[in-house]
C-alpha positions in Angstrom: 74.4 -68.3 26.7 74.8 -65.1 29.1 78.5 -64.4 30.4 77.0 -65.3 33.8 75.9 -68.3 33.2 79.0 -69.2 31.3 80.9 -68.0 34.7 78.4 -70.7 36.6 79.4 -73.7 34.6 82.8 -72.9 34.9 82.6 -72.4 38.9 80.2 -75.4 39.0 82.6 -77.7 36.8 85.8 -76.6 38.9 83.7 -76.0 42.4 80.7 -78.6 42.7 78.8 -75.6 44.3 76.0 -77.4 45.4 74.4 -80.3 47.0 73.6 -82.8 44.5 69.8 -83.1 44.6 69.9 -86.0 42.5 71.5 -88.1 45.2 68.3 -89.5 47.7 68.6 -88.2 50.9 66.6 -89.5 54.0 64.4 -86.4 54.9 64.7 -86.8 58.7 68.5 -86.7 58.5 68.9 -83.3 57.2 69.2 -80.4 59.8 67.1 -77.5 60.3 66.7 -74.5 61.6 66.7 -74.5 65.5 64.0 -72.5 66.9 65.4 -72.7 70.0 68.1 -70.5 69.4 67.1 -66.8 69.3 68.6 -64.5 66.6 70.6 -62.1 67.9 70.7 -59.8 64.6 74.2 -61.1 64.1 75.3 -61.9 60.6 78.5 -63.9 59.9 80.0 -63.9 56.2 82.5 -67.0 55.5 84.8 -66.5 52.9 86.3 -69.3 51.1 89.4 -69.3 49.0 92.0 -71.5 46.9 95.2 -70.8 45.0 96.8 -67.0 45.2 99.3 -65.7 42.2 100.4 -62.1 41.2 101.7 -63.5 37.7 99.6 -66.3 36.5 96.1 -65.7 34.9 93.3 -65.4 37.3 90.3 -68.0 37.4 87.9 -69.1 39.5 90.3 -70.7 41.9 92.9 -68.3 41.6 93.1 -64.9 42.6 95.5 -62.5 42.1 97.7 -61.6 45.5 97.3 -57.8 45.2 93.7 -57.7 44.9 93.5 -60.4 47.7 95.4 -58.1 50.0 92.8 -54.8 48.5 90.2 -57.2 49.6 91.7 -57.6 53.1 91.9 -53.7 53.1 88.2 -53.4 52.3 87.1 -55.5 55.2 89.0 -53.4 57.0 87.4 -50.0 55.9 84.1 -51.5 56.2 84.4 -52.1 60.0 83.9 -55.9 59.4 85.3 -57.7 62.2 87.3 -60.6 61.1 86.9 -63.3 63.6 88.5 -66.8 64.6 87.1 -70.1 64.0 86.8 -70.5 67.9 85.1 -66.9 68.1 82.7 -67.9 65.5 81.9 -71.9 67.0 81.6 -69.9 70.6 79.1 -67.5 68.7 77.2 -70.4 67.4 76.7 -72.3 70.1 75.5 -69.0 72.4 78.5 -68.8 74.5 79.7 -65.9 73.0 78.8 -62.6 71.6 80.6 -61.2 68.4 80.4 -58.0 66.7 77.2 -57.4 64.4 78.6 -57.6 61.1 81.8 -60.4 61.3 83.8 -62.3 58.9 85.5 -65.7 58.9 88.2 -66.5 56.6 88.6 -70.0 55.3 91.3 -71.6 53.1 90.5 -75.1 51.2 92.9 -77.6 49.5 96.6 -76.7 51.0 97.6 -74.5 48.3 101.5 -73.4 48.7 100.1 -70.0 47.3 98.3 -70.2 50.9 101.5 -69.5 52.8 103.7 -67.7 49.9 101.2 -65.5 49.2 98.6 -65.0 51.5 99.8 -66.1 54.8 102.1 -63.0 54.7 99.2 -60.4 54.1 97.4 -62.1 56.5 99.6 -61.7 59.3 100.2 -57.8 58.4 96.6 -57.3 58.7 96.3 -59.7 62.2 93.2 -61.6 60.8 92.7 -65.2 61.8 91.9 -67.7 59.7 91.7 -71.7 59.0 93.0 -74.0 56.7 90.8 -76.9 55.6 93.1 -79.6 54.4 92.9 -82.7 52.8 95.1 -85.5 53.8 96.2 -87.0 50.1 97.4 -83.2 49.4 99.6 -82.4 52.4 103.0 -82.8 51.4 102.1 -83.8 47.9 104.9 -81.6 46.3 104.3 -79.1 43.8 102.0 -76.6 44.7 101.0 -78.5 47.6 101.7 -77.3 51.3 104.2 -78.9 53.1 104.0 -79.5 57.2 106.6 -77.6 57.8 104.6 -74.6 56.3 101.6 -75.6 58.1 103.2 -76.0 61.2 104.4 -72.7 60.9 100.8 -71.0 60.2 99.6 -73.1 63.0 102.2 -71.5 65.4 101.3 -68.2 64.4 97.6 -68.5 65.1 96.0 -70.5 62.3 93.2 -73.1 62.5 93.1 -76.4 60.8 89.5 -78.2 59.6 89.2 -81.3 57.6 88.8 -81.8 53.9 88.4 -85.2 53.5 91.2 -87.9 52.7 91.3 -87.2 48.9 88.7 -84.3 47.9 86.0 -87.1 46.5 84.1 -85.7 43.3 80.5 -86.6 43.3 81.0 -89.3 40.9 83.1 -91.1 43.0 80.5 -90.9 46.0 77.9 -92.0 44.0 80.2 -94.8 42.4 80.6 -96.1 46.1 76.8 -95.8 47.0 75.9 -98.1 44.1 78.2 -100.5 45.4 75.8 -100.7 48.5 75.5 -99.5 51.9 78.7 -101.3 53.4 80.8 -99.9 50.2 79.4 -96.4 51.2 79.8 -96.6 54.6 83.2 -97.7 54.6 84.0 -95.2 51.8 82.6 -92.3 54.0 84.2 -93.4 56.9 87.6 -93.5 55.4 87.0 -89.9 53.9 85.9 -88.2 57.2 87.6 -90.3 59.9 90.6 -90.8 58.5 91.7 -87.3 57.9 90.8 -85.8 61.1 92.6 -88.3 62.7 95.5 -87.8 60.4 95.3 -84.1 61.1 95.1 -84.3 64.4 98.2 -86.6 64.9 100.2 -84.6 62.5 99.6 -81.4 64.1 98.7 -82.0 67.5 95.4 -80.1 67.7 92.0 -80.7 67.2 90.5 -80.5 63.6 86.5 -80.1 64.9 85.3 -78.4 61.8 84.7 -80.1 58.5 84.7 -78.6 55.2 82.9 -80.5 52.2 84.9 -81.1 49.2 83.4 -79.0 46.4 80.4 -78.3 48.9 78.9 -81.7 47.9 77.2 -83.5 50.8 74.4 -86.0 51.7 72.5 -87.2 54.2 74.4 -89.5 55.6 77.7 -87.7 56.1 76.0 -85.5 58.8 75.6 -88.4 61.8 79.2 -89.7 60.4 80.7 -86.4 61.2 79.0 -86.0 64.4 80.2 -89.8 65.4 83.8 -88.7 64.2 83.9 -85.5 66.6 83.0 -82.6 64.0 80.7 -80.0 65.0 80.3 -77.5 62.5 80.5 -78.5 58.6 80.7 -75.8 55.8 79.4 -75.8 52.3 79.9 -73.4 49.4 76.6 -72.0 49.7 76.5 -68.5 49.2 74.8 -66.6 52.4 75.3 -65.0 55.4 75.3 -67.6 58.7 73.0 -66.6 61.4 72.8 -68.0 64.8 70.1 -70.5 64.4 71.5 -72.3 61.1 72.0 -76.0 61.2 75.5 -76.4 62.0 75.5 -79.1 59.5 75.1 -76.9 56.2 76.8 -73.9 57.0 76.9 -71.1 54.1 80.0 -70.0 52.4 80.9 -67.7 49.8 83.7 -69.0 47.6 85.8 -65.9 46.5 86.3 -66.0 42.7 89.5 -64.7 41.1 87.8 -63.6 38.0 84.4 -62.2 39.1 85.0 -59.6 41.8 81.0 -59.2 42.2 81.3 -62.1 44.5 83.2 -60.3 47.1 80.7 -57.3 47.3 78.2 -59.8 47.9 80.1 -61.5 50.9 81.0 -58.1 52.6 77.3 -56.2 52.1 75.1 -57.1 55.2 71.5 -56.4 54.1 69.8 -58.7 56.6 71.7 -57.5 59.5 69.9 -55.5 62.1 70.1 -51.9 62.7 69.9 -50.2 66.3 66.2 -49.4 66.0 65.7 -53.4 65.3 64.5 -53.0 61.5 65.7 -55.4 59.5 68.2 -53.3 56.9 66.8 -55.2 53.9 63.4 -54.2 54.2 61.8 -53.4 50.9 60.9 -49.6 50.7 57.3 -48.9 50.0 56.2 -52.5 50.9 54.9 -52.3 54.4 53.3 -55.7 55.4 52.4 -57.2 59.1 51.7 -60.6 59.5 49.7 -61.6 63.1 52.5 -64.2 63.8 56.0 -64.3 63.3 57.3 -65.5 60.1 60.5 -66.2 58.4 62.1 -64.7 56.0 60.6 -61.6 57.3 58.0 -59.6 55.6 59.3 -57.7 53.0 62.8 -58.8 53.4 65.4 -59.3 50.8 67.2 -62.3 51.6 70.2 -63.6 49.9 69.8 -67.4 49.7 67.8 -69.6 47.0 67.2 -71.9 49.2 65.5 -70.6 52.2 63.5 -71.8 55.2 59.9 -70.9 54.8 58.1 -70.6 58.7 55.6 -69.3 60.7 55.3 -69.3 64.4 51.9 -70.6 65.2 52.5 -71.1 68.9 49.7 -67.9 69.4 47.4 -69.8 67.1 44.1 -70.7 68.6 41.2 -73.4 67.4 42.9 -75.0 64.7 43.2 -78.5 63.6 47.1 -78.9 62.7 46.2 -81.6 60.5 44.4 -79.1 57.9 47.3 -76.8 57.8 48.4 -76.1 54.1 51.6 -74.0 52.5 51.4 -72.6 49.5 54.5 -70.7 47.7 55.0 -69.0 44.5 56.2 -71.2 41.9 55.6 -74.5 43.7 52.0 -74.3 44.7 51.0 -76.4 47.9 54.1 -77.9 49.4 54.9 -80.5 52.0 55.6 -78.4 54.9 56.0 -80.0 58.3 54.1 -78.9 62.1 56.4 -79.7 64.9 53.7 -80.1 68.0 56.4 -79.3 70.3 57.3 -75.8 69.0 54.0 -75.1 66.9 56.4 -74.0 64.1 55.1 -75.1 60.7 58.1 -74.8 57.8 59.2 -76.3 54.7 62.7 -75.9 53.3 63.0 -74.8 49.8 64.4 -77.8 47.9 64.7 -75.7 44.7 66.4 -72.7 43.9 63.9 -69.8 43.3 63.8 -68.3 40.9 61.6 -65.2 40.9 62.4 -61.7 42.3 59.8 -61.9 44.8 58.1 -65.0 46.8 54.8 -64.8 48.1 53.7 -67.4 50.8 50.6 -68.4 51.9 49.5 -70.7 55.1 45.7 -71.8 55.3 43.9 -74.0 58.0 40.5 -74.9 59.5 39.4 -75.2 62.8 38.5 -78.4 64.7 34.8 -78.3 63.0 36.4 -78.4 59.7 35.9 -74.6 59.1 38.4 -72.9 56.7 40.0 -69.7 58.3 38.8 -66.5 56.8 41.9 -64.5 56.6 45.2 -67.1 55.8 48.6 -66.1 57.0 50.2 -64.3 53.5 53.5 -62.3 53.1 55.8 -61.8 50.6 59.5 -61.3 50.3 62.3 -60.7 47.6 65.8 -62.5 46.7 68.6 -60.4 45.7 69.3 -62.8 43.0 72.9 -61.3 42.4 73.5 -62.1 46.1 73.2 -65.8 45.5 75.2 -65.2 42.2 73.5 -68.3 40.8 72.5 -67.2 37.2 68.7 -67.7 35.8 70.0 -70.1 33.1 71.8 -72.4 35.6 
């Protein structure tokens, strides 16, 4: 077992980094990218932190305070703009423009060290940030934030978001699912609804965003979250956020105390657009053109192992949509969907990409049943380090 594999095993057990594919989810309920939201070239890197200490050993969840200070200094030196949650939400809705390279700071759980160690440094740099609190840990004693500490940070401009009531692990969520629909629904309503009511009542401000505990989510959580008034939901899937990304499954880099590369990945904007409008992640020497717009872009380097593969076929004439077929290297034919309203043919990758290069091909037939002579083909590359998930996972 490699060092990287061991690291991921540790992170997975402590942070529960990925959505559990063993839990069935209703495909129709899962969000997809919004084709009506044009890509403005902006990429937002959302950073997630937990605990801080200058003296205790660094772990996946605990980072040295001096290192945190250096990271904020690096962000400033790189010219990356740290935005508030309000700015992020306004940009995501299309109501506000933000710098092309922007960053959002979030802190999960409610560790006291966020106040004692990180808060003074955040004030020094003047950076806005968001606290994701779970009810049972507020005033929990020991290493937990107190109401007074939270109120002081809120007064200084911090935003609060919900992180559930009890921070349930996947095994707990699954146990309630096994008890039946009513028990499962009641459990989710308590975790997502009561936490929001508690935070808003106690701190007299809106808690309109949600951080999935451990990044674990199921399809049932999404409509419930909307019902309770949450507008944006964060996972711990790594990758930059673009405007068209679903608000219910936003990506986030969890910054580890014992693996500095992740911070480097989070502050490297390879997919942003340069002044000429050319993707900075384009592969040198790999010149590709496609007759129709596709995503990811031909020859691009992407930083997600679970991208949506799509083609805009609105300009394609004389074809039978029922005959559309998408084939992906490593998967073969995949169950892609055709949206009649937008003419978008897409498939959300449901098993992490492994190979450094991914090839996509789309075939179709005309209404008379004649196959296209020139299929739509393109390829892109995976920045495997940027996704920080090892091959041996």
